[in-house]
N, CA, C and O atoms as a MOPAC input file, in Angstrom:
PM7 MOZYME 1SCF
protein

 N     24.92100 1     6.55900 1    -2.31400 1
 C     23.59900 1     6.74000 1    -1.78000 1
 C     22.52500 1     6.70000 1    -2.86100 1
 O     21.33000 1     6.69200 1    -2.56900 1
 N     22.96800 1     6.67500 1    -4.10000 1
 C     22.00100 1     6.55500 1    -5.18900 1
 C     21.27200 1     5.21000 1    -5.10900 1
 O     20.11700 1     5.09300 1    -5.51700 1
 N     21.96000 1     4.20700 1    -4.58300 1
 C     21.33100 1     2.89800 1    -4.43200 1
 C     20.17000 1     2.97000 1    -3.44600 1
 O     19.12300 1     2.35900 1    -3.66200 1
 N     20.36300 1     3.71800 1    -2.36600 1
 C     19.29800 1     3.87000 1    -1.37500 1
 C     18.08000 1     4.56200 1    -1.97800 1
 O     16.94200 1     4.22600 1    -1.65000 1
 N     18.32100 1     5.51800 1    -2.84900 1
 C     17.20900 1     6.21300 1    -3.51700 1
 C     16.42800 1     5.24200 1    -4.39100 1
 O     15.19700 1     5.23500 1    -4.36200 1
 N     17.12900 1     4.42700 1    -5.16400 1
 C     16.45300 1     3.48700 1    -6.05600 1
 C     15.72700 1     2.38200 1    -5.29100 1
 O     14.62600 1     1.98100 1    -5.66700 1
 N     16.34600 1     1.89400 1    -4.22300 1
 C     15.67700 1     0.88100 1    -3.40400 1
 C     14.43600 1     1.49100 1    -2.74900 1
 O     13.38300 1     0.85500 1    -2.70000 1
 N     14.55800 1     2.71700 1    -2.24800 1
 C     13.41600 1     3.39700 1    -1.65000 1
 C     12.29900 1     3.62700 1    -2.65600 1
 O     11.12100 1     3.49700 1    -2.32500 1
 N     12.66900 1     3.96900 1    -3.88300 1
 C     11.64700 1     4.16700 1    -4.92300 1
 C     10.92900 1     2.85600 1    -5.22400 1
 O      9.71500 1     2.84100 1    -5.42500 1
 N     11.68000 1     1.75600 1    -5.25600 1
 C     11.06500 1     0.45000 1    -5.51200 1
 C     10.13100 1     0.05100 1    -4.36600 1
 O      9.04100 1    -0.46800 1    -4.60700 1
 N     10.54900 1     0.28800 1    -3.13600 1
 C      9.70900 1    -0.02200 1    -1.97800 1
 C      8.45200 1     0.84000 1    -1.99500 1
 O      7.35900 1     0.35200 1    -1.70900 1
 N      8.60100 1     2.09700 1    -2.32300 1
 C      7.45800 1     2.99700 1    -2.39900 1
 C      6.48200 1     2.56100 1    -3.49300 1
 O      5.26900 1     2.59600 1    -3.28900 1
 N      6.99300 1     2.15700 1    -4.63200 1
 C      6.12700 1     1.67900 1    -5.71500 1
 C      5.41600 1     0.38400 1    -5.32700 1
 O      4.27500 1     0.15400 1    -5.72800 1
 N      6.08100 1    -0.44900 1    -4.55700 1
 C      5.43800 1    -1.65900 1    -4.05500 1
 C      4.24400 1    -1.29800 1    -3.16700 1
 O      3.18200 1    -1.91400 1    -3.26200 1
 N      4.42300 1    -0.30900 1    -2.31500 1
 C      3.32300 1     0.15500 1    -1.46700 1
 C      2.18500 1     0.74200 1    -2.27300 1
 O      1.01700 1     0.50200 1    -1.96500 1
 N      2.50700 1     1.50400 1    -3.29600 1
 C      1.46500 1     2.09900 1    -4.14700 1
 C      0.71700 1     1.00500 1    -4.91000 1
 O     -0.49700 1     1.09300 1    -5.09500 1
 N      1.43900 1    -0.02000 1    -5.35200 1
 C      0.78200 1    -1.14400 1    -6.03400 1
 C     -0.17300 1    -1.86700 1    -5.09000 1
 O     -1.25900 1    -2.27900 1    -5.49500 1
 N      0.23000 1    -2.01900 1    -3.84700 1
 C     -0.65800 1    -2.65000 1    -2.86800 1
 C     -1.89000 1    -1.77800 1    -2.61000 1
 O     -2.98600 1    -2.30100 1    -2.41000 1
 N     -1.71900 1    -0.46000 1    -2.61300 1
 C     -2.87900 1     0.43100 1    -2.47400 1
 C     -3.83400 1     0.26900 1    -3.65500 1
 O     -5.05200 1     0.26900 1    -3.48000 1
 N     -3.28000 1     0.13400 1    -4.84500 1
 C     -4.10400 1    -0.10900 1    -6.03200 1
 C     -4.86700 1    -1.41400 1    -5.92900 1
 O     -6.03000 1    -1.50100 1    -6.32100 1
 N     -4.19300 1    -2.43900 1    -5.39100 1
 C     -4.85900 1    -3.72100 1    -5.19500 1
 C     -6.02400 1    -3.57800 1    -4.22900 1
 O     -7.08900 1    -4.15600 1    -4.44300 1
 N     -5.82100 1    -2.80400 1    -3.16200 1
 C     -6.89200 1    -2.57900 1    -2.18500 1
 C     -8.09800 1    -1.91600 1    -2.83600 1
 O     -9.23900 1    -2.28900 1    -2.56400 1
 N     -7.84900 1    -0.94500 1    -3.68400 1
 C     -8.94400 1    -0.24700 1    -4.36300 1
 C     -9.73100 1    -1.21300 1    -5.23700 1
 O    -10.96200 1    -1.22800 1    -5.20200 1
 N     -9.02100 1    -2.01900 1    -6.02300 1
 C     -9.70400 1    -2.98800 1    -6.88000 1
 C    -10.45100 1    -4.03500 1    -6.06400 1
 O    -11.54900 1    -4.44800 1    -6.43900 1
 N     -9.86900 1    -4.46300 1    -4.95800 1
 C    -10.50700 1    -5.45400 1    -4.08700 1
 C    -11.82500 1    -4.92200 1    -3.52800 1
 O    -12.82300 1    -5.64200 1    -3.49400 1
 N    -11.82900 1    -3.67100 1    -3.09400 1
 C    -13.04900 1    -3.08200 1    -2.53700 1
 C    -14.10400 1    -2.87400 1    -3.62400 1
 O    -15.29400 1    -3.07300 1    -3.37700 1
 N    -13.68200 1    -2.47900 1    -4.81400 1
 C    -14.65300 1    -2.34600 1    -5.91100 1
 C    -15.30600 1    -3.68200 1    -6.22300 1
 O    -16.51200 1    -3.74400 1    -6.45800 1
 N    -14.51500 1    -4.75400 1    -6.22700 1
 C    -15.07700 1    -6.08900 1    -6.48000 1
 C    -16.03000 1    -6.50400 1    -5.35500 1
 O    -17.06000 1    -7.12900 1    -5.60400 1
 N    -15.67900 1    -6.15400 1    -4.12800 1
 C    -16.56800 1    -6.47600 1    -3.00100 1
 C    -17.90300 1    -5.76000 1    -3.12800 1
 O    -18.95900 1    -6.34400 1    -2.88500 1
 N    -17.84700 1    -4.49800 1    -3.50900 1
 C    -19.09000 1    -3.73200 1    -3.63000 1
 C    -19.98400 1    -4.28800 1    -4.72900 1
 O    -21.20800 1    -4.28100 1    -4.59600 1
 N    -19.38000 1    -4.77100 1    -5.81600 1
 C    -20.17000 1    -5.33000 1    -6.91000 1
 C    -20.73400 1    -6.70200 1    -6.56800 1
 O    -21.72900 1    -7.12900 1    -7.15500 1
 N    -20.10400 1    -7.39700 1    -5.62000 1
 C    -20.52700 1    -8.75700 1    -5.29000 1
 C    -21.87600 1    -8.78500 1    -4.58900 1
 O    -22.57800 1    -9.79500 1    -4.65000 1
 N    -22.25200 1    -7.70600 1    -3.93000 1
 C    -23.55500 1    -7.65500 1    -3.27100 1
 C    -23.65900 1    -8.61800 1    -2.09700 1
 O    -24.66600 1    -9.31300 1    -1.95900 1
 N    -22.65600 1    -8.66900 1    -1.26600 1
 C    -22.63700 1    -9.58000 1    -0.12700 1
 C    -23.47200 1    -9.03000 1     1.03000 1
 O    -23.80500 1    -7.84600 1     1.06800 1
 N    -23.80300 1    -9.92000 1     1.97700 1
 C    -24.52800 1    -9.45600 1     3.15700 1
 C    -23.57300 1    -8.66400 1     4.05600 1
 O    -22.35800 1    -8.69200 1     3.85500 1
 N    -24.12200 1    -7.96800 1     5.03500 1
 C    -23.34300 1    -7.03300 1     5.85300 1
 C    -22.21400 1    -7.70200 1     6.63100 1
 O    -21.10400 1    -7.17200 1     6.69000 1
 N    -22.48500 1    -8.84900 1     7.22100 1
 C    -21.45800 1    -9.51100 1     8.04000 1
 C    -20.26300 1    -9.94000 1     7.19700 1
 O    -19.11400 1    -9.74900 1     7.59600 1
 N    -20.53300 1   -10.50700 1     6.05500 1
 C    -19.44700 1   -10.93400 1     5.16400 1
 C    -18.69300 1    -9.72900 1     4.61900 1
 O    -17.46600 1    -9.74200 1     4.51500 1
 N    -19.43500 1    -8.69800 1     4.27600 1
 C    -18.79700 1    -7.47900 1     3.75700 1
 C    -17.88600 1    -6.85400 1     4.80800 1
 O    -16.77600 1    -6.43200 1     4.48500 1
 N    -18.33600 1    -6.78900 1     6.05400 1
 C    -17.50500 1    -6.22400 1     7.12000 1
 C    -16.23000 1    -7.03000 1     7.32700 1
 O    -15.15100 1    -6.46000 1     7.48700 1
 N    -16.35000 1    -8.33500 1     7.32500 1
 C    -15.17400 1    -9.19500 1     7.53500 1
 C    -14.15300 1    -8.99600 1     6.42300 1
 O    -12.95400 1    -8.90100 1     6.68400 1
 N    -14.62100 1    -8.93400 1     5.20400 1
 C    -13.69200 1    -8.75800 1     4.07900 1
 C    -13.14200 1    -7.34200 1     4.00800 1
 O    -12.00800 1    -7.13700 1     3.57700 1
 N    -13.94000 1    -6.36200 1     4.42800 1
 C    -13.44000 1    -4.98500 1     4.44400 1
 C    -12.38000 1    -4.80000 1     5.51800 1
 O    -11.46100 1    -4.00100 1     5.34100 1
 N    -12.48900 1    -5.52400 1     6.62900 1
 C    -11.45500 1    -5.45800 1     7.65500 1
 C    -10.12300 1    -5.94400 1     7.11300 1
 O     -9.07500 1    -5.39100 1     7.44500 1
 N    -10.15900 1    -6.96900 1     6.28300 1
 C     -8.94000 1    -7.45800 1     5.63100 1
 C     -8.36800 1    -6.36800 1     4.72400 1
 O     -7.16000 1    -6.12700 1     4.72200 1
 N     -9.22700 1    -5.72000 1     3.96600 1
 C     -8.77700 1    -4.66900 1     3.06100 1
 C     -8.19100 1    -3.48500 1     3.82800 1
 O     -7.20500 1    -2.89400 1     3.38800 1
 N     -8.77800 1    -3.13600 1     4.96000 1
 C     -8.27500 1    -2.01800 1     5.76200 1
 C     -6.90000 1    -2.35700 1     6.32200 1
 O     -6.01000 1    -1.50700 1     6.33300 1
 N     -6.71700 1    -3.58100 1     6.78400 1
 C     -5.42500 1    -4.00500 1     7.30600 1
 C     -4.34400 1    -3.93600 1     6.22300 1
 O     -3.24500 1    -3.43700 1     6.47000 1
 N     -4.65200 1    -4.42600 1     5.04700 1
 C     -3.68900 1    -4.37900 1     3.94600 1
 C     -3.44800 1    -2.94000 1     3.50400 1
 O     -2.33400 1    -2.58600 1     3.11800 1
 N     -4.48300 1    -2.11100 1     3.55800 1
 C     -4.35100 1    -0.70800 1     3.19500 1
 C     -3.36900 1     0.00700 1     4.12700 1
 O     -2.49800 1     0.74500 1     3.66500 1
 N     -3.50900 1    -0.21200 1     5.43800 1
 C     -2.58700 1     0.41400 1     6.39200 1
 C     -1.15900 1    -0.09000 1     6.18900 1
 O     -0.20800 1     0.68800 1     6.26400 1
 N     -1.01000 1    -1.37800 1     5.93500 1
 C      0.32800 1    -1.93100 1     5.69400 1
 C      0.93200 1    -1.33000 1     4.42400 1
 O      2.12300 1    -1.01900 1     4.39400 1
 N      0.12800 1    -1.16700 1     3.38400 1
 C      0.61100 1    -0.58000 1     2.13700 1
 C      1.02700 1     0.87200 1     2.33800 1
 O      2.03200 1     1.31800 1     1.78300 1
 N      0.25600 1     1.60400 1     3.12900 1
 C      0.63100 1     2.98800 1     3.42600 1
 C      1.94500 1     3.04400 1     4.19600 1
 O      2.77500 1     3.91800 1     3.94800 1
 N      2.13400 1     2.11900 1     5.12600 1
 C      3.37700 1     2.08000 1     5.89600 1
 C      4.56600 1     1.75300 1     4.99900 1
 O      5.62500 1     2.36700 1     5.12900 1
 N      4.40300 1     0.80200 1     4.09900 1
 C      5.48900 1     0.43500 1     3.19100 1
 C      5.82000 1     1.59400 1     2.26200 1
 O      6.99000 1     1.89100 1     2.01800 1
 N      4.79900 1     2.23600 1     1.75300 1
 C      5.01800 1     3.38100 1     0.87000 1
 C      5.72900 1     4.51300 1     1.60500 1
 O      6.63500 1     5.13700 1     1.05200 1
 N      5.32900 1     4.77900 1     2.83800 1
 C      5.97400 1     5.81800 1     3.63400 1
 C      7.42700 1     5.46200 1     3.92500 1
 O      8.30200 1     6.32600 1     3.86100 1
 N      7.68400 1     4.21800 1     4.23800 1
 C      9.05500 1     3.76400 1     4.48200 1
 C      9.92100 1     3.96600 1     3.23500 1
 O     11.06800 1     4.40400 1     3.33200 1
 N      9.36800 1     3.64800 1     2.08000 1
 C     10.10300 1     3.85500 1     0.83100 1
 C     10.40100 1     5.32500 1     0.58300 1
 O     11.50100 1     5.67400 1     0.15300 1
 N      9.43400 1     6.18400 1     0.84800 1
 C      9.66400 1     7.61400 1     0.66200 1
 C     10.70800 1     8.13800 1     1.63700 1
 O     11.50400 1     9.01200 1     1.29200 1
 N     10.70500 1     7.60300 1     2.85600 1
 C     11.73800 1     8.00800 1     3.82100 1
 C     13.13100 1     7.57800 1     3.34300 1
 O     14.11100 1     8.30200 1     3.51700 1
 N     13.19600 1     6.39700 1     2.74400 1
 C     14.48200 1     5.93900 1     2.22100 1
 C     14.96600 1     6.83800 1     1.08200 1
 O     16.15800 1     7.12800 1     0.97800 1
 N     14.05000 1     7.27200 1     0.24000 1
 C     14.41500 1     8.17200 1    -0.85500 1
 C     14.94000 1     9.50200 1    -0.30500 1
 O     15.97300 1     9.99700 1    -0.75600 1
 N     14.23900 1    10.06800 1     0.65500 1
 C     14.66900 1    11.35100 1     1.23100 1
 C     16.00700 1    11.19000 1     1.93600 1
 O     16.88100 1    12.04800 1     1.81300 1
 N     16.17300 1    10.10500 1     2.66900 1
 C     17.44300 1     9.85900 1     3.34400 1
 C     18.58200 1     9.70900 1     2.33300 1
 O     19.67300 1    10.23800 1     2.54400 1
 N     18.33500 1     9.00300 1     1.25800 1
 C     19.33600 1     8.85700 1     0.22000 1
 C     19.71000 1    10.17100 1    -0.42800 1
 O     20.87300 1    10.39400 1    -0.76300 1
 N     18.72400 1    11.05200 1    -0.61000 1
 C     19.00900 1    12.36900 1    -1.19700 1
 C     19.81700 1    13.22100 1    -0.23500 1
 O     20.76800 1    13.88800 1    -0.64300 1
 N     19.44300 1    13.20400 1     1.05500 1
 C     20.17500 1    14.00000 1     2.04200 1
 C     21.60500 1    13.51900 1     2.21200 1
 O     22.51600 1    14.33300 1     2.35900 1
 N     21.81500 1    12.20900 1     2.19400 1
 C     23.16200 1    11.67400 1     2.39500 1
 C     24.00200 1    11.72100 1     1.12500 1
 O     25.23100 1    11.66700 1     1.18400 1
 N     23.34700 1    11.82100 1    -0.00600 1
 C     24.08100 1    11.80200 1    -1.27300 1
 C     24.49400 1    13.10300 1    -1.70900 1
 O     25.12100 1    13.23100 1    -2.76100 1

């Protein structure tokens, strides 16, 4: 079950990396000074990726906990 822990940790880190990407993406958007319609459209993309990253990170953490309980 140690393998499940390591795979879960890798999946969780992938989710955290995607969250970091979302943060940098939004900072770049704010500096770009776009009009409201364009900003909303691009922020919707960032929100979608943010939710997906949170889901992946949560899935990875669940795998880690499951691996610890079974191991």
